[in-house]
C-alpha positions, 0 to 999 in steps of 0.5 A: 065427110058430108052426105047430101042427097046420098052423095058423099062430099069431102068436108074440106077439099084441100090439105093444110088450110085454115077456115077463114069464113064459114056459112052464116051471116056476113056483112048483113047477107047470108054467106053460102059457102066456106072460105079457106086460106093456104100459105103457100097456095096449095092444091084444091080437089073436088069434094067428090067425083063429078062432071065440070059444068061451068068454068067462068069468071064470075063477078064477086067470085073471080075464076069459078068452076062448078062441078055436078056430082049428080042427084042435084048436088053441085059444088062451086070453087071460086 
């Protein structure tokens, strides 16, 4: 569990996954998220209750959903 601005977030919004890349430098740039791998593919859950603010196909991410959890906290699923 992670708390950001008073919002409690799940550390990993999925079950039975492996962390393949964390926060920090990657290919000379900052990596601002985590990458998870699951085989077979599994369900992904929102890290906390919230409102879907955006559903798009984003360059570099593919399918993307942005959820607003309130108090300035957003999560992106791509």
